[in-house]
N, C-alpha and C positions, 0 to 999 in steps of 0.2 A: 409588328413583326416584319411587315413589308418595308416600312420606313427604315428599320434597322439594317435590312439587307442593302437598301439603296444608299444609306448613309455611310456604310462601311467603306473605307478607302480601299481602292484596288491595289493589290500587291504590285509593286514596281518590278519590272523585268530588267535586271541588271545586264549590261553588255558582257559578253564573254571575256573572261580575264585574259589579258595578253601575257605571254610568257615573259619572264624577267629577262632583261637584256643580257644578264650574266649567264642565263641558262639557255640562251639561243644557240642553235646549231652553228658551230664555228666552222669557218672554211678549212678545208684539208690543207695542211702544210705541204709545200712542194716536195720537201724531202721525203715525206711519207709516201707520196704518190710515186716518186722515182723508185723508192725501195720496193713498193708493191709491183710496179712494172718489171723491175729487175728479177723479182721472185718468179713472176709469170714466165719471163724469158728463160730463166734457168730451169724452171720446172718443165717447160715445153721442150727444151733441148735434151734434158735427161730422159723424159718419157719417150721422145722420138728415138733416142739412141737405144734404149732398152727394147723398144718395139722392133728395131732393126736387128739388133745383136743380142737380145735377151736370152735366146736359146743357148748361147755359149757362156752365159753367166753361171758360175758355180760358187763363187766366193760369197760368204755371208755378208762381208762388208759391202760388196757391190749391190746385193739385194737390199740391204739397209739403205744404201744411197738411192736406190730406185724408189723406196718408200718415202724418203725425204723429198724426192722430186714430185710425187703426187701430193704430199703435204704442202708443198710450196703454193699450190693453187688455192687451197683453203685459207692459208695464212694470208696470201695476197688479197683475197676477197675480204677477209676480216679487217685488214688494214684499211682498205678502201671504204669499208662500211663503218669505221670507227668502233670496231669491236675490241674491247680491252683484252680479251683472251689472246688476240692475235699477237700482241707484243710478247707475251709470255711464251707462246708457241714458237715465235721467231727465235727467241733465245734458246729454247730446247732444240729446235731443228738445226740451228746454226752450230751448236755445240756437238750434236750428233754428226753433222757434216764434217766438222773438223776431225772428229774421231775416225770417221770413215776414210778421210784423206790420209791420215797418219797410217792407218792399217793397210791401205792399198799401196801407198808409195813408200812404205818402210824399206823395201829392198834398195830403192834408189835414193840414197841419203841426200845427194846434192839437189836433185829435183824436189824432194820433199821440203828441204830447208828453204828453197826459193819460193815454193808455193805458199808455205806458211808465212814467209816474209811479206807476201802480198795479202794473204787471206786474213791474218790476225788483225792488222791495222784497219782493213776495210770493215771487218766485222765489228770492231770496237767503235769505229766512226758511225756505222749505221745504228748501233745501240744508243750512242749519244744522241743522234738525231731523233730516234723514236721516243726518248725519255726526257728530252729537254722541254722547256716551259710551253712553247706553242703546241707541241705534239701532245703534251699532257692535257692541256685545255681542250684540244680537239677530241681526244678519247673520252674526256669527262663529259662532253656534251652529246654523248651517244643517244641518250633518251630524249633529247630536245626535238621538237617537230622540225621538219625541213620542208621548204616550199616545193610543191609538185611542179616539175618542169613541163613546159608546153609541148605541143606536138612537134613543132619545128625543131625545138631543142633536142627532143628525143631522136628525131631522124638524123640530125647533125651528129649526135653522139654515136649513133649506130654506124654511120659512114666513117667516122673517125676510128672506131674500133676495127672496122673492116680494113681500112688503110694500114693500121698498125699490124694487124695479123698478116696481111699480104706482104708488107715489108719484111716481117720476120721470116716468112716462108721463103722470100727471095734470098735472104742471107743465110738460111739454115744449112744449106749444102756445104758452103765453105766453112761455116762455124763448126759443124760436126766432122768435117774432113772426109766426106763420103764421095767427093768428086772423082777419086781414083776408082771407086767401085761403080759409080754411076757417072760416066764421063759426060753424059748429056746435061748434067746439072752444073757443069763447070762455069758456064756463063749465065746462069740463072740470076746472079746478083744484079746484072744490068737491068733487069725488069723492075727494079725497085723504083725507077723514076716514074712509073705509072702511078705510084701512090700520090705524087704531087697534085695532079688534077683532082683526085678523090678528096684530098685534104682541103683543097680550095673550095670544092663543092660543099663539103661538110661545114666549113666555116660560113659560107654564104647562106646555106639553109638554116643552120643553127642560129646565126646572127646574135651571138652572145659575146660580151666583153671578155678580154683575157686571151686573145688569139696568140700573142707572142708567148705568154706564159705557158699555154698548152703545148705549143710547138717546141719551146725550150725544154720542157719537162720530158716530152717524148724523145727528143734528140739526146738529152742527157742520159736517159735510161739506155738507149741503144749504144751510146758511146761507152758507158761503163760496161755494158755486156760484152761488146766487141773487144775492148781492152782486156777485160778479164780473161776471155776465152783465148785471145792471142797469147797473152802471157803464160797461161797454163800450158798451151800447146808448144810454145817456143822452148820452155824449160823441160818439156817432156823428153825422155830418151828416144822417143819415136818421131821426133820432129823432122828428121832427115827423110823419113818415108812419106811425109804428107804432101810433098810436091808443091805445085803452084798455088794450091788453095790456102796454104799458110801465108803466102805473101799477099794474096788477095785479101785475106782477113786483116793483115797489117795495114794495107792501104785503106780499107774501109774503116778501120779503127781510127786512123789519122784523120780521114775525111769527116767522119761523124763527130769527132772531138772538135774539129774546126767549125762545123756547123753549129754545134751546141754553144761554143764560145761566142760565135757571132750573134746567135739569137739572144744569149744572156746579155751581151753588150747592148744590143738594140733595146732590150727590155729595160735595162738600167738607164740608158740615155733618154728614153721616152717616159720614164717614170711609171706611175700606176695607171696611166690612161689606157694602155693596151693590154 
C-alpha cells in the first residue's frame, strides 16, 4: 500500500495557458480615441450650456439635446473601454442629434442647410472609422486581458487628463460665447499655455512610448471640436451678436489645426518609434 503511494507518479502542474495572440487585447485605434474625446468635449459643452441657461429651455427638442449631451459621456467611456454597445449607442445618439438639429433650426432654412452640410458627412466619416477593420478587431478583443499599468504610468495618465480638462476649461468661454455675459472670461483662453508644462511633466513621469501619438490625438480632437463649433456659430443667425469671441474661436481653430498637422507630420516622419 505504501509502496504504491510512493510509486505513483506525481501529477504534473502545467503552466498557465497563455492567451492566443489573436485574442490578445488590441491597441485602441487613434480614430476611436479622437471620436471619444470629441464626444466628451461636445457633452461637456452642452452640459455647461444647459447648466447656465437651462432655466430658459422650454423646447422639447432642446431638452432631448440636453439628454444627448449626458449620453455622450457614457458613450465616450464605452468607446475608450472597447464596449461594443457604445458603437450602437453612438449611431442612435447621432441620429437623435440630427433630428434635434432639424427641429431647432427649421425656421432658419439657410443655417440648417449649412449645418447639415457639415454634420452629415462628419457623422458618416465617424461611422466608417468606428466600423472599419481595425476598430472591429479592437471591439472584438474586449474580453481579452490587458496588462495592468504601473504606478508611474497611472500618475502620468492622471496628469495628462488634468491638462486636457484645464485646456478645455480655458477655451470653454469663447466656445460657448459667454464672454459677453461674463467679460472677465474674454481672455481666459490665453491661460491654455499653462497646460504645456503639465503635459511635459506627465510624459516625464509616465515614461511610456507614443508621446507624439498621444499629443497628435489630443490636438486633433481639439482641432475638430473648435472647427465644428466655429462653423456652427458662424452660420448661426446670431453670429453678429457674438462679438470678439467668435473671431477668437476662429483663431484658435486655425492654430489648433496647424498644431495637429505639425504633430502628425512629425509622427509620420519619425515612424513608429515615437
